[in-house]
ZAMARGU-4260 file (C-alpha; in steps of 0.2 Angstrom, whole numbers, plus 5000, padded with zeros to 4 digits):
<rodrens>
0) 5001/5000/5001 | 5009/5016/4993 | 5002/5035/4995 | 4991/5038/4979 | 4995/5054/4975
5) 4995/5054/4956 | 4979/5044/4956 | 4969/5059/4969 | 4974/5072/4959 | 4970/5067/4942
10) 4956/5053/4944 | 4938/5057/4950 | 4930/5045/4962 | 4913/5041/4967 | 4916/5044/4987
15) 4930/5054/4995 | 4933/5048/5013 | 4939/5066/5024 | 4947/5053/5039 | 4958/5040/5042
20) 4952/5034/5060 | 4941/5017/5065 | 4925/5024/5053 | 4935/5029/5038 | 4945/5014/5037
25) 4929/5004/5037 | 4920/5015/5026 | 4934/5014/5013 | 4933/4994/5015 | 4915/4992/5012
30) 4915/5004/4999 | 4927/4997/4989 | 4924/4980/4991 | 4906/4984/4984 | 4915/4991/4966
35) 4914/5010/4973 | 4928/5019/4966 | 4935/5026/4984 | 4947/5040/4988 | 4955/5040/5008
40) 4966/5057/5013 | 4969/5057/5035 | 4977/5073/5040 | 4990/5066/5051 | 4991/5045/5050
45) 4979/5033/5051 | 4970/5030/5067 | 4981/5044/5077 | 4967/5051/5087 | 4951/5046/5095
50) 4953/5027/5084 | 4970/5026/5095 | 4969/5035/5112 | 4955/5025/5121 | 4953/5008/5133
55) 4957/4994/5118 | 4941/4987/5123 | 4928/4980/5111 | 4912/4979/5121 | 4894/4977/5120
60) 4891/4992/5131 | 4885/4985/5147 | 4882/5001/5160 | 4873/5009/5143 | 4859/4995/5149
65) 4855/5008/5165 | 4849/5021/5150 | 4839/5008/5143 | 4846/5009/5126 | 4843/4990/5122
70) 4847/4992/5102 | 4863/5002/5105 | 4869/4986/5116 | 4860/4973/5103 | 4871/4982/5090
75) 4886/4984/5101 | 4886/4966/5106 | 4884/4962/5088 | 4898/4970/5081 | 4909/4965/5096
80) 4908/4947/5088 | 4911/4954/5070 | 4927/4959/5078 | 4932/4943/5084 | 4927/4935/5068
85) 4936/4946/5057 | 4952/4949/5067 | 4956/4933/5078 | 4974/4941/5079 | 4970/4958/5084
90) 4953/4956/5095 | 4953/4943/5108 | 4940/4937/5122 | 4943/4947/5140 | 4937/4943/5157
95) 4930/4955/5169 | 4925/4954/5185 | 4915/4968/5196 | 4918/4968/5213 | 4900/4969/5223
100) 4897/4975/5240 | 4877/4972/5245 | 4864/4959/5241 | 4854/4972/5233 | 4871/4978/5220
105) 4868/4960/5219 | 4853/4957/5211 | 4853/4972/5202 | 4868/4967/5194 | 4862/4948/5191
110) 4848/4954/5180 | 4857/4965/5169 | 4872/4952/5167 | 4858/4939/5162 | 4849/4953/5149
115) 4868/4955/5142 | 4871/4936/5140 | 4853/4934/5131 | 4858/4951/5118 | 4874/4943/5116
120) 4866/4928/5109 | 4880/4915/5117 | 4898/4925/5108 | 4906/4922/5123 | 4904/4913/5140
125) 4889/4919/5151 | 4891/4926/5169 | 4894/4917/5185 | 4895/4922/5204 | 4914/4922/5212
130) 4913/4922/5230 | 4922/4931/5242 | 4934/4920/5246 | 4938/4914/5228 | 4938/4932/5221
135) 4951/4935/5232 | 4961/4921/5229 | 4961/4924/5209 | 4965/4943/5209 | 4973/4948/5227
140) 4971/4969/5223 | 4952/4967/5226 | 4956/4967/5245 | 4944/4980/5249 | 4931/4985/5263
145) 4915/4975/5261 | 4918/4965/5248 | 4905/4951/5245 | 4911/4943/5229 | 4911/4947/5211
150) 4902/4944/5197 | 4914/4937/5181 | 4908/4941/5162 | 4915/4944/5147 | 4920/4957/5133
155) 4935/4959/5122 | 4950/4970/5119 | 4961/4976/5105 | 4978/4970/5104 | 4981/4985/5093
160) 4964/4994/5085 | 4977/5007/5077 | 4980/4991/5065 | 4965/4984/5065 | 4960/5002/5057
165) 4978/4999/5046 | 4971/4983/5040 | 4953/4990/5034 | 4964/5000/5023 | 4975/4986/5014
170) 4963/4978/5009 | 4951/4994/5003 | 4967/4997/4994 | 4969/4978/4987 | 4949/4983/4979
175) 4955/5000/4971 | 4955/5012/4985 | 4966/5027/4982 | 4975/5030/5000 | 4986/5043/5007
180) 4989/5049/5025 | 4995/5065/5028 | 4986/5075/5015 | 4974/5089/5026 | 4955/5093/5018
185) 4956/5113/5016 | 4939/5113/5010 | 4926/5107/5000 | 4924/5112/4979 | 4905/5113/4978
190) 4894/5117/4963 | 4876/5124/4963 | 4875/5116/4981 | 4883/5098/4975 | 4899/5091/4983
195) 4912/5090/4966 | 4924/5084/4980 | 4938/5095/4992 | 4957/5103/4991 | 4969/5095/5000
200) 4985/5100/5005 | 5002/5087/5008 | 5009/5090/5025 | 5023/5082/5021 | 5028/5090/5004
205) 5016/5108/5007 | 5010/5104/4989 | 4989/5109/4988 | 4978/5100/4974 | 4962/5095/4971
210) 4952/5078/4974 | 4936/5076/4963 | 4923/5066/4970 | 4906/5063/4968 | 4901/5063/4986
215) 4912/5065/5002 | 4909/5055/5017 | 4917/5066/5033 | 4923/5055/5047 | 4934/5066/5056
220) 4930/5060/5073 | 4930/5075/5087 | 4934/5087/5071 | 4921/5082/5060 | 4906/5097/5064
225) 4922/5109/5064 | 4930/5103/5047 | 4911/5109/5039 | 4909/5122/5046 | 4928/5127/5041
230) 4926/5120/5022 | 4911/5128/5020 | 4910/5144/5032 | 4894/5140/5038 | 4889/5130/5055
235) 4881/5112/5052 | 4866/5111/5059 | 4873/5094/5071 | 4885/5100/5083 | 4896/5086/5093
240) 4900/5087/5111 | 4916/5081/5115 | 4922/5071/5132 | 4939/5071/5137 | 4948/5055/5143
245) 4964/5051/5149 | 4972/5033/5149 | 4987/5027/5161 | 4998/5012/5158 | 5005/5005/5174
250) 5014/4987/5179 | 5001/4974/5178 | 4992/4973/5192 | 4978/4961/5189 | 4975/4947/5177
255) 4956/4949/5175 | 4949/4967/5169 | 4941/4973/5184 | 4925/4985/5181 | 4925/4996/5200
260) 4909/5007/5204 | 4916/5023/5209 | 4903/5035/5214 | 4894/5041/5199 | 4905/5031/5185
265) 4917/5017/5183 | 4934/5014/5185 | 4943/5000/5172 | 4960/4993/5176 | 4963/4984/5161
270) 4976/4969/5157 | 4986/4970/5140 | 4999/4965/5135 | 5010/4963/5150 | 5003/4980/5159
275) 4986/4988/5165 | 4979/5000/5158 | 4969/5012/5171 | 4955/5020/5164 | 4946/5032/5163
280) 4942/5049/5164 | 4927/5057/5158 | 4925/5076/5156 | 4918/5090/5144 | 4930/5098/5131
285) 4926/5115/5122 | 4945/5116/5115 | 4952/5112/5102 | 4956/5093/5100 | 4972/5095/5093
290) 4976/5104/5109 | 4969/5090/5121 | 4984/5083/5132 | 4987/5074/5149 | 4990/5086/5161
295) 4997/5081/5179 | 4980/5085/5189 | 4971/5072/5177 | 4982/5059/5183 | 4981/5065/5201
300) 4963/5063/5201 | 4961/5048/5191 | 4977/5039/5204 | 4966/5046/5217 | 4950/5036/5212
305) 4962/5020/5211 | 4968/5024/5229 | 4951/5026/5234 | 4941/5012/5228 | 4955/5000/5224
310) 4968/5004/5239 | 4976/4985/5239 | 4983/4991/5222 | 4994/5006/5228 | 4997/5015/5216
315) 5008/5029/5214 | 5014/5043/5201 | 5029/5034/5200 | 5021/5019/5191 | 5015/5029/5178
320) 5024/5022/5164 | 5015/5030/5150 | 5000/5040/5147 | 4986/5047/5134 | 4971/5057/5132
325) 4958/5056/5118 | 4942/5064/5113 | 4925/5054/5112 | 4913/5063/5100 | 4896/5062/5107
330) 4881/5066/5097 | 4869/5079/5108 | 4854/5071/5112 | 4846/5084/5124 | 4850/5072/5139
335) 4854/5081/5156 | 4870/5075/5167 | 4889/5073/5160 | 4896/5066/5147 | 4898/5050/5155
340) 4879/5049/5155 | 4880/5054/5136 | 4871/5041/5122 | 4886/5032/5114 | 4875/5030/5098
345) 4881/5034/5080 | 4873/5043/5066 | 4875/5048/5048 | 4870/5066/5043 | 4864/5070/5026
350) 4868/5089/5022 | 4857/5089/5007 | 4846/5098/5015 | 4860/5111/5019 | 4865/5115/5002
355) 4878/5103/5003 | 4871/5089/4993 | 4882/5072/4991 | 4890/5078/5008 | 4887/5064/5024
360) 4896/5067/5040 | 4897/5050/5052 | 4896/5059/5069 | 4897/5050/5089 | 4898/5032/5090
365) 4913/5020/5096 | 4926/5010/5091 | 4916/4995/5093 | 4900/5002/5081 | 4912/5009/5069
370) 4910/4994/5055 | 4890/4998/5058 | 4890/5015/5054 | 4901/5014/5041 | 4889/5002/5031
375) 4876/5014/5034 | 4887/5028/5026 | 4890/5016/5011 | 4873/5012/5009 | 4870/5030/5010
380) 4881/5034/4997 | 4878/5020/4985 | 4861/5030/4984 | 4862/5044/4983 | 4872/5039/4966
385) 4859/5028/4962 | 4870/5015/4960 | 4866/4997/4964 | 4882/4987/4973 | 4885/4972/4978
390) 4880/4970/4997 | 4890/4974/5012 | 4903/4958/5016 | 4914/4968/5030 | 4905/4957/5043
395) 4911/4942/5038 | 4925/4942/5027 | 4943/4943/5038 | 4954/4958/5038 | 4969/4952/5029
400) 4978/4946/5042 | 4963/4937/5052 | 4962/4925/5037 | 4967/4908/5047 | 4956/4896/5056
405) 4964/4894/5073 | 4979/4906/5080 | 4988/4892/5092 | 4988/4881/5073 | 4994/4897/5063
410) 5008/4901/5079 | 5014/4883/5077 | 5016/4883/5059 | 5028/4899/5059 | 5036/4892/5073
415) 5042/4877/5062 | 5045/4889/5049 | 5057/4899/5060 | 5062/4890/5076 | 5068/4899/5091
420) 5062/4916/5087 | 5055/4924/5105 | 5047/4937/5093 | 5036/4925/5085 | 5021/4927/5096
425) 5019/4945/5097 | 5021/4948/5079 | 5009/4936/5075 | 4995/4944/5087 | 5002/4961/5074
430) 5000/4955/5057 | 4991/4937/5058 | 4992/4927/5043 | 5001/4941/5034 | 5017/4938/5046
435) 5026/4927/5034 | 5026/4941/5019 | 5036/4954/5033 | 5048/4939/5036 | 5049/4933/5017
440) 5070/4937/5016 | 5073/4941/5035 | 5090/4936/5044 | 5091/4932/5059 | 5094/4950/5066
445) 5081/4957/5058 | 5069/4945/5071 | 5078/4949/5087 | 5065/4962/5096 | 5069/4980/5101
450) 5062/4980/5118 | 5048/4971/5127 | 5035/4975/5116 | 5041/4962/5104 | 5042/4973/5088
455) 5058/4968/5075 | 5066/4977/5062 | 5060/4965/5049 | 5042/4974/5054 | 5051/4989/5051
460) 5057/4985/5035 | 5038/4980/5033 | 5031/4994/5035 | 5040/5002/5025 | 5037/4994/5010
465) 5018/4988/5012 | 5010/4998/5026 | 5014/5018/5023 | 5023/5024/5037 | 5031/5041/5034
470) 5037/5046/5051 | 5044/5041/5063 | 5028/5044/5075 | 5019/5034/5061 | 5032/5018/5063
475) 5035/5019/5083 | 5015/5023/5089 | 5004/5013/5076 | 5013/5001/5064 | 5022/4995/5079
480) 5020/4997/5098 | 5038/5001/5101 | 5033/5018/5109 | 5019/5015/5118 | 5026/5008/5137
485) 5034/5023/5137 | 5047/5033/5129 | 5061/5022/5119 | 5078/5023/5121 | 5088/5034/5110
490) 5097/5019/5105 | 5083/5010/5099 | 5076/5026/5091 | 5093/5031/5083 | 5093/5015/5076
495) 5074/5014/5069 | 5078/5032/5061 | 5093/5026/5052 | 5083/5011/5043 | 5069/5024/5040
500) 5082/5037/5032 | 5091/5024/5022 | 5071/5019/5013 | 5064/5035/5013 | 5080/5047/5010
505) 5082/5058/5024 | 5096/5068/5025 | 5103/5071/5045 | 5093/5085/5049 | 5078/5076/5045
510) 5083/5063/5052 | 5084/5074/5071 | 5068/5083/5069 | 5058/5065/5068 | 5068/5059/5083
515) 5062/5076/5091 | 5045/5077/5087 | 5043/5061/5097 | 5046/5070/5112 | 5031/5079/5117
520) 5022/5062/5116 | 5029/5059/5133 | 5025/5078/5139 | 5014/5081/5153 | 5001/5099/5145
525) 5007/5113/5155
</rodrens>
C-alpha cells in the first residue's frame, strides 16, 4: 500500500472519505469491496487520534443498559462478535470481574448481566458469581472493605486498534481505493449546492491540489462538525459535544479486567500486553481537539480514584509508565447530565438540506460499532449516486491478517518454519496471516526484538514497504508498538530512524527532526 497521490490528483471518485480513523477506514473497505471508486485522505496518520487513544475494548456496552439503550447494546454486542470473527489475531475475549459489596447491588447486576448475556446470543461465556474467598484468591488486589464477591462476565479487547484500522485500508487498497495519509482536507469543492470533491494539502511537501469526487463522507471524529464549518464557512446544523478521557499505563496489577463502581461512574483496570491500562476520566472538553493533552491534575485525579476504590493496588505516580488523552465525539441528544451519561449512539447525517448535496457526516459512535456506521454510510452513498452495489461483506470477510482458522495452530506452523524466535507470538498478533510476507528474506538479526513490545526490524522494513509509514511517529506508535509503553531509548530510536532514513531518503537534519518530534508524546501539558 503506497500513497496514491497521482491517482488522487487525476481521477474522479464515487466517494471521498475525509478521515482515516476507525469509521473512515471501515467505510473505505466497505465501499471499495462493493465496487465504488474510493478515495481516503487523513490529515495526520491513520488511527492517530480518538481511534488510538481509547480503552482498547471491543465491548457491548453493559452500562448502557441503565439508560435503557437496548438497541445500542444489541448492536454493540453484534459488532463485538463481528470483530472477534474478522480480526481474531487482534481482538480476543477478555474476562471481567465486577466486585460487589451488597445484596441489592448483586441482584440488580445479576438482572443486567442476564439481559446482557441474552442479547449477546452466547458469543462468549455467560456471567457467573464468584464468592469473596475465590475472588480474592484469583485477584488479591480486590481486597477492599465490604467485598461480598464478584461477578465474572466477558467482553473483548483489541491488541492494537491502530492495526485494525490499517488492515481495513490494506483491504480497501487491494480493492482499488486510492489512499494517502498526511494529506489534510482544506475545503470542500461545491457547485450548485452539490459536492464535487475537496482541496487538499500535502503536509509533508506543502503541495496543494484538488480531489474530484461525486460524494464526500466526513469521518473526522471529534473534528467532524468543526471541519464542515471551516470547509463551508457555515455552522453545521448538527453539533458534537466532546468528552476528554485519559488513560494511564502501569505495571500489571491483575490478570482479569476489573470494573469498579466509583460514585457516579466506573473505574477500569485492564490487563493489556503485560501491563495494566487504567481507565478513564470523562470530562467535557470545549477546546481545539488538536490541543487535548494529559495534565498532571488528570493523573492525580485518576490515581486518587484508584487509591480510594482499589487501595490494595497501592498505585503511586511512580508506577505510571505512559499516558494518553483522547476525545469522545458524542452526538448531542438533549439528555441531562454530564458526558459520562451521554449516549454513545452513532448518526449518519445527510447535509443535502443545508445546501451540501452528496455530503455526509458520520457522527458519534465508538470503535465497536464503527463497522456498522460505515455500512450505513456506504448504503447512503450508493443510494445517492443511484448505484446498485453488491451486498456488504465486511461483517463476514476476515481482514487480511485474520484469514486463518486457529491462531495457536497458525503460530505452531510459524514456529516450525522459524524455530527459536521469541518474537513470533507478538509479531503474529500484530500481523496475523500476513506474517510470512513480513518475514520473507529476513535474517536472524531482523527478528531480534527492540524491546519488551516484541517488535522487530523485520516489521520496520515491512511497514516501510507495505504500510505507508512515513514518519518516525507513524512507525513507533502505530505500525509497531515500540513507543506505546513509554519513551524508547535513544539507541532504539536512532536505529529505527537510520533504517527509515535509508529507505525514505532522509538527510541528517530530517532524521534529527523526526526523533525530536516524539518528545511531546511523553510530556505532561503545562
